[in-house]
N, CA and C of each residue as an Amber inpcrd file, in Angstrom:
protein
   699
 105.2610000  51.3890000 167.1340000 104.3590000  51.2360000 165.9940000
 104.3660000  49.7970000 165.5110000 103.2330000  49.1440000 165.3720000
 103.1920000  47.7340000 164.9790000 103.6550000  47.5640000 163.5530000
 104.2240000  46.4150000 163.2780000 104.6770000  46.0930000 161.9260000
 103.4610000  45.8710000 161.0560000 103.5790000  46.1590000 159.7120000
 102.4700000  45.9100000 158.8270000 102.1820000  44.4320000 158.7250000
 100.9290000  44.0810000 158.4290000 100.5240000  42.7020000 158.2520000
 101.3990000  42.1180000 157.1180000 101.7570000  40.7950000 157.1930000
 102.6650000  40.2330000 156.2370000 102.2250000  40.2500000 154.8040000
 100.8760000  40.3570000 154.5890000 100.3530000  40.3470000 153.2360000
 100.0390000  41.7740000 152.7520000 100.4240000  42.7820000 153.5340000
 100.1760000  44.1470000 153.1470000 101.4650000  44.8720000 152.8260000
 101.4180000  45.6860000 151.7990000 102.6040000  46.4810000 151.4360000
 102.9360000  47.4460000 152.5560000 104.1950000  47.7060000 152.8290000
 104.5470000  48.6620000 153.9210000 103.9050000  50.0230000 153.7150000
 103.6710000  50.4150000 152.4360000 103.1100000  51.7280000 152.1440000
 101.6030000  51.6950000 152.0490000 100.9630000  50.5970000 152.4790000
  99.5130000  50.4590000 152.2930000  98.7330000  51.6080000 152.8950000
  98.9900000  51.9230000 154.1390000  98.2130000  52.9870000 154.7950000
  98.4510000  54.3450000 154.1540000  99.6950000  54.6440000 153.7730000
  99.9910000  55.9320000 153.1320000  99.3230000  55.9890000 151.7700000
  99.3400000  54.9060000 151.0720000  98.6190000  54.8880000 149.7450000
  97.1510000  55.0590000 149.9120000  96.5630000  54.4090000 150.9230000
  95.1240000  54.5020000 151.1440000  94.7520000  55.9510000 151.4630000
  95.5720000  56.6240000 152.2730000  95.2980000  58.0090000 152.5630000
  95.4410000  58.8790000 151.3380000  96.3850000  58.5420000 150.4790000
  96.6020000  59.2630000 149.2400000  95.3870000  59.1170000 148.3190000
  94.8700000  57.8730000 148.2570000  93.6630000  57.6020000 147.4660000
  92.4540000  58.3950000 148.0080000  92.2520000  58.3380000 149.3050000
  91.0700000  59.0180000 149.9070000  91.1090000  60.5090000 149.5970000
  92.2880000  61.1190000 149.7140000  92.4040000  62.5370000 149.3970000
  92.1360000  62.8280000 147.9350000  92.6330000  61.9670000 147.0460000
  92.4310000  62.1540000 145.6170000  90.9370000  62.0000000 145.2730000
  90.3060000  60.9400000 145.7360000  88.9160000  60.7200000 145.3680000
  88.0380000  61.8360000 145.9270000  88.3210000  62.2710000 147.1410000
  87.5240000  63.3410000 147.7430000  87.6350000  64.5980000 146.9020000
  88.8460000  64.9460000 146.4750000  88.9790000  66.1710000 145.6720000
  88.4150000  65.9530000 144.2710000  88.5220000  64.7410000 143.7240000
  88.0250000  64.5000000 142.3630000  86.5110000  64.5690000 142.2620000
  85.7870000  64.3930000 143.3920000  84.3600000  64.4750000 143.3780000
  83.8520000  65.9210000 143.2800000  84.7160000  66.8790000 143.6180000
  84.2600000  68.2570000 143.7530000  83.8580000  68.8180000 142.4040000
  82.6940000  69.4020000 142.3710000  82.2060000  70.1510000 141.2220000
  81.8380000  71.5230000 141.7360000  80.6170000  71.9440000 141.4710000
  80.1880000  73.2250000 142.0420000  79.7670000  73.0010000 143.4870000
  79.7130000  74.0880000 144.2570000  79.3370000  73.9790000 145.6420000
  77.9420000  73.4460000 145.7770000  77.0470000  73.8070000 144.8680000
  75.6590000  73.3590000 144.9350000  75.5840000  71.8500000 144.6920000
  76.3010000  71.3590000 143.6660000  76.2870000  69.9400000 143.3420000
  76.9190000  69.1440000 144.4830000  77.9970000  69.6650000 145.0440000
  78.6780000  68.9540000 146.1320000  77.7450000  68.8380000 147.3280000
  77.0590000  69.9190000 147.6680000  76.1720000  69.8830000 148.8100000
  75.0530000  68.8960000 148.5900000  74.5280000  68.8360000 147.3740000
  73.4180000  67.9270000 147.0800000  73.8120000  66.4620000 147.2030000
  75.1020000  66.1750000 146.9910000  75.5560000  64.7980000 146.9870000
  76.1870000  64.3350000 148.3200000  76.4560000  65.2340000 149.2050000
  77.2130000  64.9470000 150.4140000  76.6360000  63.7980000 151.2090000
  75.2980000  63.7180000 151.2580000  74.6510000  62.7110000 152.0650000
  74.6340000  61.3200000 151.4230000  74.9540000  61.2710000 150.1300000
  74.7990000  60.0040000 149.4180000  76.0840000  59.4230000 148.9100000
  77.1820000  60.1820000 148.8070000  78.4120000  59.6250000 148.2640000
  78.9920000  58.6010000 149.2460000  79.4790000  57.4980000 148.6940000
  80.0220000  56.4490000 149.5880000  81.3900000  56.7960000 150.1100000
  81.7710000  56.0840000 151.1540000  83.0960000  56.1920000 151.7470000
  84.1500000  55.8250000 150.7340000  85.1350000  56.6420000 150.5240000
  86.1970000  56.3020000 149.5230000  87.0940000  55.1780000 149.9640000
  87.1600000  54.8970000 151.2540000  88.0910000  53.8960000 151.7250000
  87.9820000  52.5470000 151.1110000  86.7570000  51.9450000 151.0060000
  86.6670000  50.6200000 150.4320000  87.1200000  50.5640000 148.9610000
  86.9200000  51.6480000 148.2270000  87.3780000  51.6680000 146.8520000
  88.8850000  51.5770000 146.8030000  89.5430000  52.3010000 147.6810000
  91.0080000  52.2410000 147.7700000  91.5010000  50.8640000 148.1890000
  90.8350000  50.2650000 149.1530000  91.2010000  48.9200000 149.5960000
  91.0620000  47.9150000 148.4440000  90.0130000  48.0460000 147.6680000
  89.8390000  47.1370000 146.5260000  90.9450000  47.2960000 145.5330000
  91.3210000  48.5550000 145.2290000  92.3980000  48.8150000 144.2590000
  93.7040000  48.2520000 144.7710000  94.0020000  48.5250000 146.0300000
  95.2770000  48.0120000 146.5830000  95.3170000  46.4900000 146.6280000
  94.2060000  45.8500000 146.8490000  94.1570000  44.3800000 146.8280000
  94.4420000  43.8870000 145.3850000  93.9370000  44.6080000 144.4240000
  94.1740000  44.2030000 143.0170000  95.6590000  44.3600000 142.6830000
  96.2850000  45.4630000 143.0850000  97.6810000  45.6500000 142.7590000
  98.6160000  44.7040000 143.5160000  98.0760000  44.0230000 144.5240000
  98.8990000  43.0240000 145.2940000  98.6260000  41.6100000 144.8960000
  97.9100000  41.3960000 143.8150000  97.5590000  40.0320000 143.3930000
  98.8170000  39.1830000 143.1380000  98.7600000  37.8870000 143.3840000
  99.9820000  37.0430000 143.3490000 100.5580000  36.8320000 141.9800000
  99.7660000  36.9910000 140.9090000 100.3160000  36.7670000 139.5570000
 101.2100000  37.9160000 139.0800000 101.2370000  38.9610000 139.8030000
 102.0170000  40.1690000 139.4060000 103.4650000  40.0510000 139.8810000
 104.3660000  40.4410000 138.9970000 105.7790000  40.5210000 139.3790000
 106.3410000  41.9170000 139.0840000 105.9290000  42.5170000 138.0020000
 106.2780000  43.9260000 137.7140000 105.1360000  44.8390000 137.9940000
 103.9650000  44.5100000 137.5730000 102.7590000  45.3920000 137.7310000
 102.2030000  45.2890000 139.1630000 103.0310000  45.6870000 140.1120000
 102.7420000  45.5050000 141.5040000 102.4640000  46.8370000 142.1530000
 102.2830000  46.8020000 143.4790000 102.1150000  48.0320000 144.2270000
 103.2670000  48.9600000 144.0880000 104.4840000  48.4280000 143.9640000
 105.6170000  49.2960000 143.7420000 105.5320000  50.0300000 142.4130000
 105.0370000  49.3730000 141.4170000 104.8450000  50.0670000 140.1220000
 103.7850000  51.1770000 140.2710000 102.7010000  50.8640000 140.9740000
 101.6900000  51.9300000 141.2470000 102.3310000  53.1250000 141.9080000
 103.1490000  52.9200000 142.9240000 103.7880000  53.9940000 143.6510000
 104.6790000  54.8010000 142.7270000 105.4360000  54.0900000 141.8870000
 106.3620000  54.7590000 140.9720000 105.5870000  55.6220000 139.9930000
 104.4880000  55.1290000 139.4470000 103.7070000  55.9070000 138.4830000
 103.0880000  57.1230000 139.1520000 102.5070000  56.9200000 140.3440000
 101.9120000  58.0350000 141.0610000 102.9710000  59.1350000 141.3360000
 104.1450000  58.6960000 141.7310000 105.2040000  59.6800000 142.0490000
 105.6780000  60.4090000 140.8060000 105.7820000  59.6750000 139.6890000
 106.2300000  60.3260000 138.4660000 105.1440000  61.2760000 137.9420000
 103.8510000  60.9180000 138.1080000 102.8000000  61.8280000 137.7180000
 102.9260000  63.1450000 138.5410000 103.1110000  63.0120000 139.8320000
 103.2380000  64.1870000 140.6620000 104.4340000  65.0360000 140.2340000
 105.5590000  64.3650000 139.8970000 106.7730000  65.0450000 139.4660000
 106.5000000  65.8250000 138.1610000 105.8870000  65.1670000 137.1890000
 105.6300000  65.8030000 135.9000000 104.6600000  66.9590000 136.0380000
 103.6760000  66.8230000 136.8930000 102.6600000  67.8480000 137.0140000
 103.2100000  69.1450000 137.6730000 104.4140000  69.0670000 138.2270000
 105.0930000  70.2630000 138.6970000 105.5800000  71.1210000 137.5150000
 105.7300000  70.4780000 136.3560000 106.3090000  71.1480000 135.1850000
 105.3610000  71.2930000 134.0380000 104.2760000  70.5270000 134.0420000
 103.3500000  70.4470000 132.9200000 101.9470000  70.8630000 133.3610000
 101.2860000  71.7310000 132.6300000  99.9420000  72.1200000 132.9460000
  98.9550000  71.2040000 132.2120000  98.4440000  70.2220000 132.9380000
  97.4700000  69.2790000 132.3580000  96.0620000  69.8130000 132.6060000
  95.1270000  69.5690000 131.6550000  93.7670000  70.0870000 131.8290000
  93.0550000  69.4860000 133.0320000  93.3260000  68.2400000 133.3430000
  92.6000000  67.5870000 134.4700000  93.5830000  66.7410000 135.2530000
  94.3560000  67.3120000 136.1720000  95.3570000  66.5180000 136.9320000
  94.6760000  65.4200000 137.7480000  93.4760000  65.6670000 138.2540000
  92.8000000  64.6160000 139.0400000  92.4960000  63.4170000 138.2220000
  92.0680000  63.6120000 136.9640000  91.8320000  62.4590000 136.0620000
  93.1070000  61.7100000 135.7680000  94.1860000  62.4180000 135.6160000
  95.4980000  61.7250000 135.3750000  95.8710000  60.8580000 136.5640000
  95.7030000  61.4150000 137.7610000  96.0480000  60.6440000 138.9650000
  95.0790000  59.4680000 139.1530000  93.7990000  59.6580000 138.8960000
  92.8950000  58.5410000 138.9540000  93.2310000  57.4560000 137.9530000
  93.6080000  57.8640000 136.7530000  93.9940000  56.9130000 135.7130000
  95.2330000  56.1220000 136.1190000  96.1660000  56.7710000 136.8320000
  97.3260000  56.0770000 137.3150000  96.9150000  54.9530000 138.2600000
  95.9540000  55.1940000 139.0840000  95.4730000  54.1820000 140.0380000
  94.7940000  53.0280000 139.2770000  94.0980000  53.3260000 138.2180000
  93.3380000  52.2990000 137.5040000  94.0230000  51.6750000 136.3300000
  95.1730000  52.1810000 135.8580000  95.6410000  51.8050000 134.5200000
  96.0450000  50.3330000 134.4470000  96.4420000  49.7070000 135.5180000
  96.7020000  48.2920000 135.5240000  95.9210000  47.5930000 136.6690000
  94.7880000  48.1620000 137.0260000  94.0230000  47.5960000 138.1540000
  93.5390000  46.2060000 137.8260000  93.2390000  45.9380000 136.5620000
  92.9270000  44.5970000 136.1030000  94.1260000  44.1370000 135.3270000
  94.7980000  43.0960000 135.8170000  96.0090000  42.6100000 135.1450000
  96.1650000  41.1200000 135.2500000  95.9620000  40.4550000 134.1440000
  96.2140000  39.0390000 133.9890000  97.1550000  38.8940000 132.7770000
  98.3940000  38.4260000 133.0000000  99.3880000  38.3950000 131.9250000
  98.9270000  37.6520000 130.7060000  98.0290000  36.6550000 130.8670000
  97.6180000  35.8550000 129.6950000  96.5240000  36.5380000 128.8930000
  95.9970000  37.6560000 129.3540000  94.9370000  38.3520000 128.6540000
  95.4730000  39.5450000 127.8700000  94.8220000  39.8870000 126.7770000
  95.2200000  41.0500000 125.9910000  94.2340000  42.2280000 126.1710000
  93.2820000  42.0550000 127.0940000  92.2300000  43.0780000 127.2670000
  92.3180000  43.7510000 128.6080000  93.5270000  43.7810000 129.2400000
  93.6190000  44.3390000 130.5420000  93.2730000  45.8270000 130.6210000
  93.7340000  46.5660000 129.6120000  93.4190000  48.0220000 129.6200000
  91.9240000  48.2700000 129.4880000  91.2720000  47.5470000 128.6060000
  89.8420000  47.6790000 128.4030000  89.0820000  47.3650000 129.6890000
  89.4840000  46.2520000 130.3180000  88.7930000  45.9020000 131.5510000
  89.1150000  46.8490000 132.7140000  90.3140000  47.3760000 132.7250000
  90.6420000  48.3900000 133.7430000  89.8250000  49.6540000 133.5290000
  89.6500000  50.0550000 132.2750000  88.8420000  51.2640000 131.9460000
  87.4050000  51.0470000 132.3880000  86.8670000  49.8660000 132.1120000
  85.4920000  49.6220000 132.5070000  85.3570000  49.6310000 134.0680000
  86.3470000  49.0980000 134.7450000  86.3270000  49.1150000 136.1990000
  86.3330000  50.5840000 136.6920000  87.1620000  51.4120000 136.0560000
  87.1950000  52.8360000 136.4650000  85.8540000  53.4850000 136.2210000
  85.1740000  53.1950000 135.0990000  83.8860000  53.7810000 134.8290000
  82.8720000  53.3890000 135.8910000  82.8660000  52.1170000 136.2290000
  81.8610000  51.6310000 137.2210000  82.1550000  52.2150000 138.6030000
  83.3990000  52.1040000 139.0100000  83.7420000  52.4960000 140.3600000
  83.6270000  54.0130000 140.5710000  84.1290000  54.7740000 139.6420000
  84.1070000  56.2070000 139.8410000  82.7250000  56.7940000 139.7040000
  81.8890000  56.2130000 138.8810000  80.5030000  56.6490000 138.7940000
  79.7860000  56.4010000 140.1250000  79.9720000  55.2140000 140.6480000
  79.3470000  54.8430000 141.9170000  79.9160000  55.6720000 143.0370000
  81.1790000  56.0550000 142.9620000  81.8570000  56.7930000 144.0490000
  81.5370000  58.2860000 143.9830000  80.8230000  58.7550000 142.9620000
  80.3990000  60.1400000 142.9410000  81.3000000  61.0670000 142.1850000
  82.1890000  60.5540000 141.3330000  83.0230000  61.4150000 140.5040000
  82.2090000  61.9000000 139.3280000  82.2970000  63.1880000 138.9640000
  81.5120000  63.7150000 137.8590000  81.7260000  62.8930000 136.5850000
  80.7130000  62.8770000 135.7490000  80.7280000  62.0360000 134.5700000
  81.8660000  62.3860000 133.6170000  82.1230000  63.6760000 133.4390000
  83.1620000  64.0830000 132.4760000  84.5480000  63.5780000 132.9550000
  84.7870000  63.7190000 134.2580000  86.0890000  63.2660000 134.7880000
  86.2120000  61.7480000 134.7620000  85.1340000  61.0500000 135.0080000
  85.1210000  59.6110000 134.9230000  85.4450000  59.1600000 133.5030000
  84.8040000  59.7870000 132.5280000  85.0530000  59.4320000 131.1340000
  86.5190000  59.7240000 130.7600000  87.0390000  60.7890000 131.2340000
  88.4180000  61.1670000 130.9060000  89.3660000  60.1550000 131.5530000
  89.0890000  59.7530000 132.7550000  89.9350000  58.7390000 133.4270000
  89.9490000  57.4420000 132.6250000  88.7520000  56.9530000 132.2000000
  88.7170000  55.7310000 131.4080000  89.4410000  55.8870000 130.0950000
  89.2960000  57.0370000 129.4490000  90.0190000  57.2620000 128.1900000
  91.5180000  57.2030000 128.3750000  91.9880000  57.7770000 129.4390000
  93.4230000  57.7920000 129.7400000  93.9500000  56.3900000 129.9870000
  93.1950000  55.5610000 130.6780000  93.6050000  54.1810000 130.8960000
  93.7860000  53.4680000 129.5530000  92.9000000  53.7290000 128.6150000
  93.0030000  53.1030000 127.2860000  94.1970000  53.6180000 126.5040000
  94.6190000  54.8430000 126.7660000  95.8270000  55.3840000 126.0740000
  97.0770000  54.5850000 126.4040000  97.0690000  53.9430000 127.5750000
  98.2660000  53.1480000 127.9720000  98.3670000  51.8320000 127.2230000
  97.4200000  51.5470000 126.3340000  97.5630000  50.3330000 125.5150000
  98.8010000  50.4120000 124.6560000  98.9950000  51.5950000 124.0190000
 100.1580000  51.7050000 123.1140000 101.0670000  52.8830000 123.4550000
 100.7280000  53.6330000 124.5240000 101.5600000  54.7400000 124.9660000
 101.8940000  55.7190000 123.7990000 100.8410000  56.0310000 123.0190000
 101.0130000  56.9400000 121.8870000  99.9090000  57.9600000 121.9090000
  99.9310000  58.8980000 122.8850000  98.8340000  59.8790000 122.9630000
  98.8910000  60.8170000 121.7730000  97.7140000  61.3030000 121.4010000
  97.6210000  62.2040000 120.2840000  98.3120000  63.5510000 120.5810000
  98.6640000  64.2120000 119.5320000  99.2670000  65.5550000 119.6790000
  98.2860000  66.4430000 120.4440000  98.8220000  67.1110000 121.4370000
  98.0020000  68.0100000 122.2710000  97.2950000  67.3250000 123.4430000
  97.4060000  66.0060000 123.5580000  96.7640000  65.3020000 124.6750000
  97.7000000  65.3630000 125.8760000  97.6590000  66.4540000 126.6040000
  98.6050000  66.6690000 127.6890000  98.3020000  65.7070000 128.8560000
  97.0190000  65.4550000 129.1420000  96.7120000  64.4750000 130.1890000
  97.3430000  63.1040000 129.8170000  97.1550000  62.6980000 128.5870000
  97.6820000  61.4040000 128.1640000  99.2040000  61.3900000 128.1590000
  99.8070000  62.5080000 127.7980000 101.2830000  62.5550000 127.7740000
 101.8420000  62.3890000 129.1710000 101.2320000  63.0250000 130.1490000
 101.7310000  62.9060000 131.5600000 101.6190000  61.4830000 132.0180000
 100.4410000  60.8850000 131.7980000 100.2490000  59.5250000 132.2840000
 101.2180000  58.5250000 131.5780000 101.3060000  58.6130000 130.2820000
 102.1800000  57.7220000 129.5480000 103.6790000  57.9010000 129.9190000
 104.0800000  59.1510000 130.0410000 105.4640000  59.3910000 130.4630000
 105.7260000  58.7980000 131.8380000 104.7850000  58.9430000 132.7570000
 104.9580000  58.3850000 134.0910000 105.0640000  56.8720000 134.0370000
 104.2510000  56.2740000 133.2090000 104.2210000  54.8000000 133.0980000
 105.4920000  54.2620000 132.4570000 106.0720000  55.0070000 131.5050000
 107.2530000  54.5430000 130.8080000 108.5670000  54.9870000 131.4640000
 108.4960000  55.7530000 132.5110000 109.7330000  56.2970000 133.1440000
 110.6610000  55.1530000 133.5730000 110.1030000  53.9930000 133.8710000
 110.9320000  52.8600000 134.3100000 111.9540000  52.4720000 133.2280000
 111.6610000  52.7960000 131.9570000 112.5740000  52.4370000 130.8740000
 113.8730000  53.1950000 130.9390000 113.8940000  54.2820000 131.6810000
 115.0940000  55.1520000 131.7370000 115.9180000  54.8510000 132.9970000
 115.6580000  53.7520000 133.6660000 116.4120000  53.4380000 134.8700000
 117.8920000  53.1110000 134.5970000 118.6520000  52.9730000 135.6690000
 120.0280000  52.5270000 135.5180000 120.0210000  51.1110000 134.8910000
 121.1490000  50.6850000 134.3600000 121.2000000  49.3550000 133.7890000
 120.7410000  48.2690000 134.7800000 121.0940000  48.4590000 136.0320000
 120.6770000  47.4550000 137.0410000 119.1850000  47.4950000 137.2590000
 118.6580000  48.7010000 137.3790000 117.1820000  48.8250000 137.5760000
 116.4020000  48.3540000 136.3430000 116.9260000  48.6760000 135.1680000
 116.2560000  48.2150000 133.9470000 116.3130000  46.6980000 133.8690000
 117.4630000  46.1210000 134.2160000 117.5740000  44.6760000 134.2410000
 116.5640000  44.0120000 135.1580000 116.3600000  44.6000000 136.3370000
 115.4290000  44.0820000 137.2820000 113.9930000  44.1760000 136.7420000
 113.6970000  45.3030000 136.0940000 112.3830000  45.4680000 135.4290000
 112.1730000  44.4350000 134.3730000 113.1130000  44.2140000 133.4920000
 112.9580000  43.2570000 132.4250000 112.8120000  41.8410000 132.9660000
 113.5590000  41.5220000 134.0480000 113.4410000  40.1920000 134.6310000
 112.0620000  40.0070000 135.2770000 111.5110000  41.0240000 135.8780000
 110.1720000  40.9310000 136.4940000 109.1220000  40.7360000 135.3980000
 109.2730000  41.4110000 134.2800000 108.3430000  41.2250000 133.1920000
 108.4120000  39.7780000 132.6880000 109.6310000  39.2430000 132.5450000
 109.7500000  37.8270000 132.1230000 109.1020000  36.8950000 133.1310000
 109.2400000  37.1970000 134.3860000 108.6680000  36.3310000 135.4170000
 107.1460000  36.3410000 135.3370000 106.5520000  37.5180000 135.0620000
 105.1080000  37.5930000 134.8830000 104.6250000  36.6870000 133.7700000
 105.4460000  36.5740000 132.7460000 105.0820000  35.7240000 131.5870000
 105.8150000  34.3870000 131.6330000 106.0050000  33.8660000 132.8380000
 106.6940000  32.5870000 133.0110000 106.0380000  31.4260000 132.3290000
 104.7230000  31.5570000 132.0490000 104.0110000  30.4870000 131.4140000
 104.2630000  30.4370000 129.8830000 104.9490000  31.4670000 129.3490000
 105.1930000  31.5410000 127.9000000 106.5550000  30.9080000 127.6000000
 106.6530000  29.9970000 126.6610000 107.9780000  29.4050000 126.3100000
 108.9760000  30.5050000 125.8550000 110.2080000  30.2090000 126.0650000
 111.2800000  31.2270000 125.8000000 111.2310000  31.7770000 124.4190000
 111.0890000  30.9660000 123.4080000 111.1280000  31.4530000 122.0420000
 109.9400000  32.3960000 121.7580000 108.7580000  31.9970000 122.1910000
 107.5950000  32.8300000 122.0010000 107.6780000  34.1320000 122.8050000
 108.2630000  34.0710000 123.9840000 108.4190000  35.2930000 124.7790000
 109.3990000  36.2490000 124.0920000 110.5030000  35.7210000 123.6030000
 111.4830000  36.5770000 122.9250000 110.8580000  37.2890000 121.7400000
 110.0570000  36.5690000 120.9730000 109.4250000  37.1550000 119.8150000
 108.4350000  38.2250000 120.2200000 107.5590000  37.9170000 121.1840000
 106.5820000  38.8990000 121.6420000 107.2030000  40.1270000 122.2840000
 108.2100000  39.8920000 123.1280000 108.8930000  40.9910000 123.7790000
 109.6320000  41.8730000 122.7430000 110.2580000  41.2550000 121.7790000
 110.9440000  42.0300000 120.7630000 110.0010000  42.9040000 119.9770000
 108.7670000  42.4180000 119.7230000 107.7910000  43.2050000 119.0550000
 107.4060000  44.4440000 119.8680000 107.2720000  44.2510000 121.1790000
 106.9660000  45.3700000 122.0510000 108.0910000  46.3960000 122.0090000
 109.3220000  45.9370000 122.0950000 110.4750000  46.8410000 122.0750000
 110.5740000  47.6070000 120.7630000 110.3250000  46.9150000 119.6580000
 110.3650000  47.5520000 118.3410000 109.2540000  48.6360000 118.2420000
 108.0880000  48.2990000 118.7780000 106.9990000  49.3340000 118.7760000
 107.4430000  50.5600000 119.5210000 108.0290000  50.3930000 120.6980000
 108.4090000  51.5350000 121.5070000 109.5410000  52.3170000 120.8120000
 110.5020000  51.5980000 120.2800000 111.6170000  52.2870000 119.5980000
 111.1470000  52.9830000 118.3170000 110.0590000  52.4910000 117.7570000
 109.5450000  53.1050000 116.5390000 108.7420000  54.3480000 116.7460000
 108.3980000  54.6470000 118.0050000 107.6920000  55.9060000 118.2950000
 108.6210000  57.0960000 118.0240000 108.0700000  58.1610000 117.4970000
 108.9120000  59.3360000 117.2240000 109.4830000  59.9010000 118.5060000
 108.7190000  59.8060000 119.5890000 109.1700000  60.2240000 120.8900000
 108.5620000  59.2050000 121.9110000 109.4180000  58.6920000 122.7620000
 108.9120000  57.8690000 123.8510000 108.1650000  58.7570000 124.9070000
 108.7150000  59.8870000 125.1680000 108.2160000  60.7650000 126.1940000
 107.6880000  62.0670000 125.5680000 106.4130000  62.3740000 125.8380000
 105.7640000  63.4560000 125.1120000 105.7780000  64.7950000 125.8560000
 106.0260000  64.7740000 127.1700000 106.1550000  66.0350000 127.8650000
 107.5910000  66.5580000 127.6540000 107.7680000  67.8630000 127.6010000
 109.1560000  68.3620000 127.4360000 110.1200000  67.8830000 128.5360000
 109.6260000  67.8910000 129.8060000 110.5000000  67.4930000 130.8650000
 110.8210000  66.0000000 130.8240000 109.8020000  65.2110000 130.4950000
 110.0610000  63.7580000 130.4020000 111.0230000  63.4570000 129.2490000
 110.8520000  64.0960000 128.1310000 111.7420000  63.8720000 127.0040000
 113.1590000  64.2520000 127.3220000 113.3210000  65.3710000 128.0260000
 114.6370000  65.8570000 128.3620000 115.3390000  64.8890000 129.3590000
 114.6190000  64.4140000 130.3050000 115.1650000  63.6250000 131.4010000
 115.4070000  62.1680000 131.0480000 114.4870000  61.5980000 130.2440000
 114.4380000  60.1420000 130.1460000 114.5990000  59.5530000 128.7480000
 114.4680000  60.3540000 127.6950000 114.4470000  59.7830000 126.3230000
 115.7060000  59.0100000 126.0000000 116.8470000  59.5880000 126.1430000
 118.0750000  58.9950000 125.6860000 118.3600000  57.6910000 126.4540000
 118.2240000  57.7320000 127.7860000 118.5100000  56.5170000 128.6030000
 117.5360000  55.4150000 128.2530000 116.2790000  55.8040000 128.0400000
 115.2710000  54.7490000 127.7580000 115.5690000  54.0730000 126.4120000
 115.8950000  54.8960000 125.3950000 116.1610000  54.2940000 124.0880000
 117.4240000  53.3860000 124.1510000 118.3900000  53.8180000 124.9140000
 119.5910000  52.9560000 125.0670000 119.2090000  51.6210000 125.6960000
 118.4120000  51.6580000 126.7580000 118.0400000  50.4610000 127.4550000
 117.2070000  49.5330000 126.5650000 116.2500000  50.1110000 125.8610000
 115.4240000  49.3140000 124.9540000 116.2480000  48.6540000 123.8710000
 117.1300000  49.4490000 123.2660000 117.9600000  48.8950000 122.1830000
 118.8930000  47.7700000 122.7000000 119.3930000  47.9560000 123.8840000
 120.2580000  46.9380000 124.4910000 119.4690000  45.6500000 124.7180000
 118.2920000  45.7710000 125.3040000 117.4700000  44.5700000 125.5180000
 117.1260000  43.8800000 124.2040000 116.7540000  44.6450000 123.2160000
 116.3830000  44.0780000 121.9110000 117.5880000  43.3520000 121.3150000
 118.7690000  43.9090000 121.4350000 119.9880000  43.2400000 120.9310000
 120.2540000  41.9460000 121.6160000 120.0460000  41.9610000 122.9620000
 120.2360000  40.7010000 123.7480000 119.2160000  39.6580000 123.3460000
 117.9740000  40.0770000 123.1400000 116.9260000  39.1330000 122.7830000
 117.2300000  38.5060000 121.3750000 117.8710000  39.2820000 120.5400000
 118.0950000  38.8040000 119.1450000 119.3750000  38.0720000 119.0200000
 120.1930000  38.0310000 120.0500000 121.4920000  37.3590000 119.9700000
 121.3390000  35.8610000 119.8210000
């Protein structure tokens, strides 16, 4: 088996197949509507290639293909325990939630949501599912889904699961975030990062699904508090 191209993630082909399967299933509505669209819907492959190219952009250090894989895997894990109204929309939102990512911009979620709306509409995903996907991407701005928003809870829990890693894994995550913001002077970064940590610690629950709260809440709060203490030292 040939080695992957040097600029491609080792999981590229598996991820592309995962995307194709997801988009194909996400297009399904009624048999009549599906039949009417079969001749016109575009190949899902190029959409997946575009997304994977975005996740591999050189300015990324934490928000990389590995982060995408981690979020997709955590979504799958949570959906084994949580009944979400639209699992396909949650998985689509995981693919798009950081598809547009420039560390110096504060509008990444909005731009990612607009990308999802354009791409999924063109790709033949029903309008309601496309709108739900875009809404979910926007929920990741503050990771504070409304009460009863099970789709949002699954996505946000999957995105925040990194906070509950081992001390070593959490340290690697924090270092990668700092590297992404390497253009920011140390004092300004410490202030901005501390504000993010305080926001997260101020949430009544970091993890909104029962299984996520049980598995990850305590470890995540410990890691966040430790980082905040170090930043304030």
